Structure formats: structure tokens, C-alpha cells
C-alpha positions as CSV (number, residue, x, y, z in Angstrom):
1,M,5.1,102.9,-28.2
2,S,6.3,105.6,-25.9
3,E,5.2,105.7,-22.4
4,P,3.0,108.5,-21.2
5,A,4.5,111.5,-19.6
6,L,3.6,112.7,-16.2
7,H,0.2,114.1,-16.0
8,N,-1.8,116.9,-14.5
9,S,-5.1,118.4,-15.4
10,D,-7.6,121.1,-14.7
11,P,-8.0,120.8,-11.1
12,S,-11.4,122.3,-11.2
13,P,-13.2,119.1,-10.1
14,A,-11.8,119.6,-6.6
15,P,-13.6,122.9,-5.5
16,G,-12.5,124.2,-2.2
17,A,-8.9,123.5,-2.8
18,P,-6.4,126.4,-2.9
19,G,-5.1,127.1,-6.3
20,S,-1.2,127.2,-6.9
21,A,0.7,128.5,-9.8
22,P,1.9,127.3,-12.1
23,A,-0.2,124.3,-11.7
24,P,-1.5,123.3,-15.1
25,G,-5.0,122.5,-15.6
26,G,-3.2,120.2,-17.6
27,G,0.2,120.4,-16.0
28,S,1.1,118.5,-13.1
29,G,3.3,118.6,-10.3
30,S,1.7,121.1,-8.0
31,T,-1.8,121.2,-9.5
32,P,-4.1,123.1,-7.3
33,G,-5.9,120.6,-5.1
34,A,-6.7,119.6,-1.7
35,P,-4.5,117.5,0.5
36,G,-7.3,115.0,1.0
37,S,-9.9,113.3,-1.3
38,A,-11.5,115.4,-3.9
39,P,-14.7,116.9,-2.4
40,G,-17.8,115.1,-3.4
41,S,-16.0,111.9,-4.1
42,A,-16.0,108.8,-1.8
43,P,-13.7,108.7,1.3
44,D,-10.1,107.5,1.3
45,S,-11.2,103.8,1.1
46,S,-13.0,104.4,-2.2
47,P,-11.8,105.0,-4.9
48,G,-8.4,106.1,-3.7
49,S,-7.8,103.0,-1.7
50,T,-7.8,99.6,-3.0
51,P,-9.9,97.7,-2.4
52,G,-12.9,97.5,-0.3
53,P,-16.5,96.7,-1.3
54,T,-18.4,99.9,-2.1
55,T,-22.0,100.8,-2.0
56,A,-23.9,100.4,-5.3
57,G,-25.5,103.5,-6.9
58,S,-22.7,105.8,-5.9
59,A,-22.1,106.4,-9.6
60,A,-25.5,107.8,-9.9
61,L,-24.6,110.7,-7.6
62,A,-22.0,111.9,-10.2
63,I,-22.9,115.1,-12.2
64,A,-22.1,116.0,-15.8
65,P,-19.2,118.5,-16.0
66,A,-20.7,121.9,-17.1
67,P,-17.8,124.3,-17.9
68,R,-17.8,127.5,-15.9
69,C,-16.7,129.4,-18.9
70,S,-17.3,129.4,-22.6
71,V,-15.4,126.4,-23.9
72,S,-15.5,124.7,-27.4
73,V,-13.3,121.7,-28.3
74,R,-11.8,120.9,-31.8
75,V,-9.2,118.6,-33.2
76,A,-5.7,120.3,-33.2
77,T,-4.0,121.4,-36.3
78,L,-0.2,122.2,-37.0
79,D,-0.9,125.7,-36.3
80,D,-1.6,124.8,-32.6
81,L,2.0,123.5,-32.2
82,P,3.5,126.7,-30.8
83,F,0.8,126.9,-28.2
84,I,1.1,123.3,-27.2
85,D,4.9,123.5,-27.0
86,Q,4.9,126.7,-25.0
87,L,2.3,125.4,-22.6
88,Q,4.1,122.1,-22.0
89,K,7.4,124.0,-21.4
90,M,5.6,126.1,-18.8
91,H,4.5,122.9,-16.9
92,T,7.2,120.4,-18.0
93,H,8.0,119.6,-14.5
94,M,4.4,118.3,-14.1
95,V,3.3,116.8,-17.3
96,G,6.8,115.8,-18.7
97,W,8.0,116.7,-22.2
98,F,7.3,115.8,-25.8
99,P,9.7,116.5,-28.6
100,K,8.1,118.7,-31.4
101,K,8.3,115.8,-33.9
102,Q,6.2,113.7,-31.5
103,I,3.6,116.4,-31.0
104,E,3.5,116.8,-34.9
105,A,2.9,113.1,-35.2
106,N,0.1,113.2,-32.6
107,I,-1.5,116.1,-34.5
108,E,-1.4,114.5,-37.7
109,G,-2.9,111.4,-36.3
110,E,-5.7,113.5,-34.8
111,H,-4.8,112.4,-31.3
112,V,-4.8,116.1,-29.9
113,L,-7.8,118.1,-28.8
114,I,-7.8,121.8,-28.3
115,A,-10.1,123.8,-25.9
116,E,-11.0,127.4,-27.0
117,D,-12.8,130.2,-25.3
118,H,-15.5,132.4,-26.8
119,A,-12.8,134.4,-28.7
120,A,-11.4,131.2,-30.3
121,T,-8.3,131.5,-28.1
122,P,-6.6,128.2,-27.1
123,I,-6.8,127.6,-23.4
124,G,-5.9,124.0,-23.0
125,Y,-5.1,120.7,-24.9
126,C,-5.3,117.0,-24.4
127,I,-3.1,114.4,-26.1
128,A,-4.4,110.8,-25.9
129,R,-4.8,107.6,-27.8
130,D,-7.5,104.9,-27.8
131,R,-5.0,102.2,-28.1
132,Y,-2.3,101.2,-25.5
133,M,0.2,98.4,-25.3
134,K,-1.3,96.9,-28.6
135,R,-4.7,96.5,-26.9
136,D,-7.7,97.9,-28.8
137,D,-9.8,98.1,-25.7
138,V,-7.5,100.3,-23.6
139,G,-6.7,103.9,-24.3
140,I,-4.1,106.1,-22.8
141,M,-4.0,109.7,-21.7
142,Y,-0.5,111.4,-22.3
143,Q,-1.0,115.0,-21.4
144,L,-3.6,117.2,-20.2
145,N,-2.7,120.9,-19.9
146,V,-4.8,124.1,-19.2
147,L,-3.8,127.5,-18.8
148,P,-3.4,128.5,-15.1
149,L,-6.0,131.3,-15.4
150,K,-8.5,128.9,-16.8
151,Q,-8.1,126.1,-14.3
152,R,-10.9,125.3,-11.9
153,H,-13.4,126.0,-14.8
154,L,-13.9,122.4,-15.7
155,V,-11.9,122.8,-18.9
156,G,-9.9,119.8,-18.2
157,A,-13.0,117.6,-17.5
158,T,-14.5,118.9,-20.8
159,L,-11.5,117.8,-22.8
160,V,-11.6,114.4,-21.1
161,K,-15.3,114.0,-21.9
162,A,-14.7,115.0,-25.6
163,M,-11.8,112.5,-25.8
164,F,-14.0,109.8,-24.4
165,D,-16.8,110.6,-27.0
166,R,-14.6,110.4,-29.9
167,A,-12.7,107.1,-28.9
168,A,-13.1,104.0,-31.0
169,Y,-16.2,101.8,-30.3
170,G,-14.0,99.0,-29.0
171,C,-12.1,101.0,-26.5
172,K,-13.7,100.4,-23.1
173,L,-11.1,101.5,-20.8
174,Y,-8.9,104.6,-20.5
175,S,-5.7,104.7,-18.4
176,L,-3.0,107.2,-17.5
177,W,0.2,107.4,-15.4
178,C,0.4,110.2,-12.9
179,A,3.2,111.0,-10.5
180,Q,2.3,110.2,-6.9
181,D,3.6,113.5,-5.4
182,I,1.3,115.8,-7.5
183,Q,-2.2,116.8,-6.6
184,A,-3.5,116.1,-10.1
185,N,-4.2,112.7,-8.8
186,Y,-7.2,114.1,-7.0
187,F,-8.6,115.5,-10.2
188,W,-8.5,112.0,-11.9
189,E,-10.1,110.6,-8.7
190,A,-12.9,113.2,-9.0
191,L,-13.5,112.1,-12.6
192,G,-14.1,108.4,-11.4
193,F,-10.7,107.0,-12.3
194,I,-9.4,104.2,-10.1
195,P,-5.8,103.6,-8.8
196,L,-4.7,100.1,-9.7
197,A,-1.0,99.9,-9.8
198,F,2.4,101.8,-9.5
199,R,5.8,101.9,-10.9
200,T,9.0,103.8,-10.3
201,G,9.8,106.7,-12.6
202,S,13.2,107.9,-14.0
203,R,16.4,106.8,-12.3
204,A,17.5,110.3,-11.6
205,K,14.3,111.5,-9.8
206,Q,12.9,108.1,-8.6
207,R,9.3,109.3,-8.4
208,I,6.5,106.8,-8.0
209,H,3.9,106.8,-10.8
210,I,0.3,105.8,-10.2
211,F,-1.7,103.9,-12.8
212,W,-5.2,105.3,-13.0
213,Q,-7.9,103.7,-15.0
214,R,-11.7,104.3,-15.8
215,R,-14.4,102.5,-17.7
216,L,-15.4,104.5,-20.7
217,R,-19.1,103.6,-21.2
218,D,-22.1,104.6,-19.1
219,E,-23.3,102.0,-16.7
220,D,-20.7,99.5,-17.7
221,Q,-20.2,97.0,-14.9
222,S,-18.7,94.1,-16.8
223,T,-15.5,95.3,-18.3
224,A,-12.5,93.9,-16.5
225,Y,-9.9,96.3,-15.3
226,W,-6.4,95.8,-16.6
227,F,-2.8,97.1,-16.2
228,P,0.6,96.0,-17.6
229,S,3.0,94.0,-15.6
230,Q,6.0,95.8,-17.1
231,T,6.7,99.0,-19.1
232,A,9.6,99.7,-21.4
233,G,11.1,102.7,-23.2
234,G,9.3,106.0,-23.5
235,A,10.1,108.9,-21.2
236,V,11.5,106.6,-18.5
237,A,13.8,105.0,-21.2
238,E,14.2,101.8,-19.1
239,G,12.1,98.9,-18.2
240,R,10.0,99.2,-15.1
241,I,8.1,96.5,-13.2
242,V,4.5,97.4,-12.4
243,L,3.0,96.2,-9.1
244,P,-0.6,96.3,-8.0
245,I,-1.4,98.7,-5.1
246,P,-1.8,96.4,-2.0
247,P,-5.5,96.0,-0.9
248,G,-6.4,98.1,2.0
249,T,-3.8,100.8,1.2
250,H,-4.1,104.2,-0.4
251,W,-2.4,105.5,-3.4
252,R,-0.9,108.2,-1.2
253,D,1.0,105.6,0.9
254,A,4.6,105.1,0.6
255,K,5.6,102.6,-2.3
256,P,8.9,100.8,-2.8
257,V,11.3,102.0,-5.4
258,L,12.1,99.2,-8.0
259,L,14.9,99.9,-10.5
260,P,16.6,97.3,-12.6
261,G,20.2,96.4,-11.7
262,L,20.1,97.8,-8.1
263,P,22.2,95.9,-5.6
264,A,20.2,94.2,-2.9
265,L,20.9,95.8,0.7
266,P,21.3,93.3,3.5
267,S,18.5,93.5,6.0
268,D,20.9,93.9,8.9
269,D,22.7,96.8,7.3
270,P,20.3,99.3,6.0
271,G,22.0,102.5,4.6
272,G,25.5,101.3,4.9
273,A,25.7,101.4,8.7
274,S,28.8,99.0,8.7
275,G,31.0,101.5,6.8
276,G,29.8,100.8,3.2
277,P,28.6,103.5,0.9
278,K,25.2,105.2,1.9
279,L,22.5,104.6,-0.6
280,L,19.1,106.3,-1.2
281,P,15.9,104.3,-0.8
282,G,16.1,103.4,-4.5
283,G,19.7,102.4,-4.3
284,A,21.4,105.4,-5.8
285,P,24.6,106.5,-3.9
286,V,24.4,109.5,-1.7
287,R,26.4,112.4,-3.2
288,Q,28.8,114.1,-0.7
289,R,28.3,117.8,-0.4
290,P,31.3,119.7,-1.6
291,E,33.2,121.7,0.9
292,Q,32.8,125.6,0.5
293,P,36.3,127.2,0.0
294,E,37.2,130.1,2.4
295,A,36.8,133.6,0.8
296,K,40.2,135.1,0.1
297,K,40.8,138.8,0.8
298,V,41.7,140.9,-2.1
299,T,44.0,143.9,-1.7
300,A,43.6,147.3,-3.4
301,A,46.7,146.5,-5.6
302,Q,45.2,143.2,-6.7
303,R,41.9,144.7,-7.6
304,A,43.8,147.4,-9.7
305,A,45.7,144.6,-11.5
306,I,42.5,142.8,-12.2
307,A,41.0,146.0,-13.7
308,R,44.0,146.5,-15.8
309,A,43.8,142.8,-17.1
310,K,40.2,143.4,-18.2
311,S,41.1,146.5,-20.2
312,K,40.8,145.9,-23.9
313,H,43.5,148.6,-24.7
314,L,46.1,146.9,-22.5
315,G,45.3,143.5,-23.9
316,G,46.8,144.2,-27.3
317,V,45.5,145.0,-30.7
318,P,42.7,142.6,-31.7
319,V,43.4,140.4,-34.7
320,G,42.7,142.1,-38.0
321,K,42.5,145.6,-36.5
322,A,44.7,148.6,-36.4
323,A,45.0,151.1,-33.5
324,V,44.3,154.7,-34.3
325,I,44.9,157.6,-31.9
326,T,42.2,160.2,-32.0
327,R,41.1,163.1,-29.7
328,G,38.6,160.8,-28.0
329,G,41.2,158.1,-27.4
330,V,42.3,154.9,-29.1
331,R,40.1,153.6,-31.9
332,Y,40.4,150.3,-33.7
333,I,39.6,149.9,-37.4
334,D,39.7,147.1,-39.8
335,R,42.9,146.4,-41.6
336,E,42.6,146.0,-45.4
337,D,45.5,143.6,-45.6
338,A,44.2,141.4,-42.8
339,P,43.5,137.8,-43.8
340,A,40.0,136.6,-43.6
341,E,39.3,134.7,-40.4
342,E,38.1,131.3,-40.7
343,E,35.1,130.6,-38.8
344,A,35.8,127.9,-36.3
345,S,33.0,125.3,-36.3
346,K,31.8,124.5,-32.8
347,P,31.9,120.8,-32.1
348,K,28.5,119.3,-31.9
349,R,27.7,118.3,-28.4
350,T,26.7,114.6,-28.2
351,R,24.9,113.4,-25.2
352,K,26.1,110.0,-24.1
353,A,23.3,107.7,-23.4
354,G,23.6,105.7,-20.2
355,P,23.4,102.0,-20.2
356,R,19.8,100.7,-20.3
357,R,19.5,98.0,-17.8
358,K,16.9,95.3,-18.1
359,N,14.8,93.7,-15.3
360,D,15.6,90.2,-14.2
361,P,13.5,87.8,-16.0
362,K,12.5,86.0,-12.9
363,Y,11.2,89.3,-11.5
364,V,9.3,90.0,-14.8
365,A,7.6,86.5,-14.5
366,A,6.8,87.0,-11.0
367,A,5.2,90.5,-11.6
368,R,3.2,89.1,-14.4
369,E,1.9,86.2,-12.2
370,L,1.1,88.6,-9.3
371,R,-0.8,91.0,-11.9
372,D,-2.8,88.0,-13.2
373,R,-3.7,86.7,-9.9
374,Y,-4.6,90.2,-8.5
375,L,-6.8,91.1,-11.6
376,E,-8.6,87.7,-11.4
377,E,-9.4,88.3,-7.7
378,M,-10.3,91.9,-8.3
379,N,-12.6,91.4,-11.3
380,T,-14.5,88.6,-9.7
381,P,-17.9,89.7,-8.6
382,G,-18.4,89.4,-4.8
383,S,-14.7,89.4,-4.1
384,E,-13.5,90.7,-0.7
385,F,-11.5,93.5,-2.3
386,C,-13.2,93.9,-5.6
387,L,-13.2,97.5,-7.0
388,P,-16.6,99.4,-7.4
389,P,-18.5,98.1,-10.5
390,A,-18.6,101.6,-12.2
391,A,-16.8,104.9,-12.0
392,H,-18.2,106.9,-8.9
393,G,-16.3,110.2,-9.0
394,K,-17.8,113.6,-8.4
395,Y,-18.1,114.2,-12.2
396,D,-19.5,111.9,-14.9
397,V,-17.6,111.9,-18.0
398,S,-18.6,108.5,-19.3
399,R,-19.5,108.0,-22.9
400,Q,-23.2,107.9,-23.8
401,L,-23.7,105.4,-26.6
402,D,-26.8,105.9,-28.9
403,A,-29.2,102.9,-28.9
404,A,-29.2,100.9,-32.0
405,P,-32.4,101.2,-34.1
406,S,-34.9,98.4,-33.4
407,T,-36.2,98.3,-36.9
408,L,-34.5,98.8,-40.2
409,Q,-35.8,101.5,-42.6
410,E,-37.0,100.1,-45.9
411,T,-35.1,101.5,-48.8
412,H,-37.3,102.3,-51.9
413,L,-35.7,101.6,-55.2
414,L,-36.2,103.8,-58.2
415,D,-38.6,102.5,-60.8
416,A,-37.1,101.0,-63.9
417,A,-37.0,103.4,-66.8
């Protein structure tokens, strides 16, 4: 199963923050938002930081998101593919990129929702699944994207709420990966998502991805939080070790870059101070800046020679043409006896895939044990660094389940003829 792309969303849940284009309401990267916690949510120690005991009843302060414009949500069809592809290309540096075949597969599986305005014009979409890492109780958000002019209208929150309401009954948690350096994190924080863990992104960019999670059902205080100890494949195309966010730290704080196959730097020689190659924090070598050549002076005679060389008349008669002199000058016409030109087939460019390195098995085992111990302590009631029992963001997008009937209705059978 592919890993989710980078996220962004409609930044409307963070009023008071300056907007910035082309921040997607579902694009990410520079989503409009404030540099601090989302207004109306708890301070940095909750939920952005991990852990810290929190006051009960904070979830009751959340309000249901009421869109600030006319919004209707429906299941996407293949006719929506051009809109989805165009919007994701607009914000690809924020939400990542899905091939068209992958988008078509999600549409055919009814995993894509479309938000429309009063004129039935698409203004946003959401791609998500209610199954992640072969777990039926955990869902995943892949992309949430809203048109820039419709951001801060709670369109993104409406799409998330609709996705929660149509999830399978056994799905109790929804998760997502979001790049640490984009302000879409404040959007998810405002919706009650909790930062649990982090991983390193692609080897080229070496961005940190934050793993956010939220309980799906209303007033759910018993479902245990969970996150994977390792991810593989997907947009990153390599295995990544997932580590929990240390207790008492914020998701905005600096995180270590962990990539498989990186050489370990000696503690007494950071950055190659002893004459070795200089390395970036993630271990990639520092590229030397190429020297700029000095500009050469071009004489008038050289400029004239260059102009003559660019003349099509002085370059000879083109293949298959004949030169005819007219009053207006030289004109080239097709020759009847000229052989037909063979179209040269352009060689197909093949992209060489780089070697996919694997994490050391001992590191994978250590990450799994750390994850298990962390979740055991965090999900224990009364723990020193347990997370809040329920989502307590500014907006309440939890799923409201209908109560089961207390009595069964008696079915009357037809009288025998």
C-alpha cells in the first residue's frame, strides 16, 4: 500500500492567520496559518506537544464546523479527474503527487470526495481510505486540497467530517502524514488531531513528516492510539524508521534525520572538520558551488560572424528543397525527386531507479520495541505523559453514531391464502 503524500488542507480552522497563495486548502507547504498554535485550541503543551496531562472536558468546547459558503459533498466520478489532477499540480510541492492511474483507482474505489459550491462547481477534494497498514481500525488521509479562493471557509473541515461519517463502522482512528515545515499542521491541530510520531521524508529533500492521529467517534475515550514503527515504499520509495515524538517536546521542535545506509559521523568530528567530506545533517554530501566563468568580450567582427552563421541562406540548401530566386529574394520549394525522409524515432528516456536501501534489522527491532513501550505508557490511564482522552481541537469533526434501537419491531406475516 502506498504511503500518503504530503498534506495540506483548508486552513480555515485557524482564523486570524494571514493567508498565503498558493496555499491549498488542501495543498500543503505554505498553507495559510499562524506561526503559533491554532487559535481556539489548547496551548503548545496540548495537543501540539507530547505529552502532558490535560484537563478533562476540553473536547466539549469544540464547535461543529459550519461552512462559510454553500458547500455540498459527493463521491467523485471519473469526470472529476481533470479537476483533481490540475489542483494537485497547482499544489504538488505541498500535497505531493499521485499518478493519474492511482487517482482513477481511488475514484473507482469510492475513496475520493468532491466539495461543490452552489453552482455545482468543484472547489476541493479529499482522498482517504478507512484502512491503513492492513489494520481495519485505522484510516489514512492521503490528500486534502481546496481552491485558494475557497480556503478559510471551512471547506476542508467539511470534507474531513464527511469522510469520517462514511468510514467503516470498525474504523476508530484516522491518521495522516504531514510535512513538519508547512503550516497545514495547525489545521489538523485545530481539528483535534494529535502528533504522535515522525519520520524522514525523501532522500533528496530530507524533510520531516509528522504523524497525526485522531479518534473518530464522538466521546471515545478508550480506543488506544497507534502508529507504525516503519514505513516502506510509497512516495518516499524507501524504508523509513518511525520514532515517537519525545515527551515534553513540540512537533515544531527539531527532529533527527534518519535514512537507511548513512555513515555514522564520529562524535568528535562533526561535519568533516578533520578534512573529510562535509555532510548535511542527513548525511548527504555537500555539493560544491560551481565557479562562474568570466564573461568574454565579443568584438563587432565576431558578432557579424555569428549573425552570418545563423542565416538560413548561408547555411546551405535544406535537404529535399530547391532554391529559387525571386524578386523578393531566395525562396525554397520542395523537390519532386527528393527521397522521402525517414522519421527518426526519438529514443525513449528511461529513468534509472536509484538503489533502495533497507534499514538495519537491529534498528527496526529497536524502533518497534520503543514504539510498543511508548504506546503502552501513553495509552495507560493516569500515566504521567498520557495524551488527552479525546480530541479537543477548536472544531469537532467526530463521527456521531446513531443509537441502536432498544426494542425490535414485530414483523407481521401475511395471512395464508
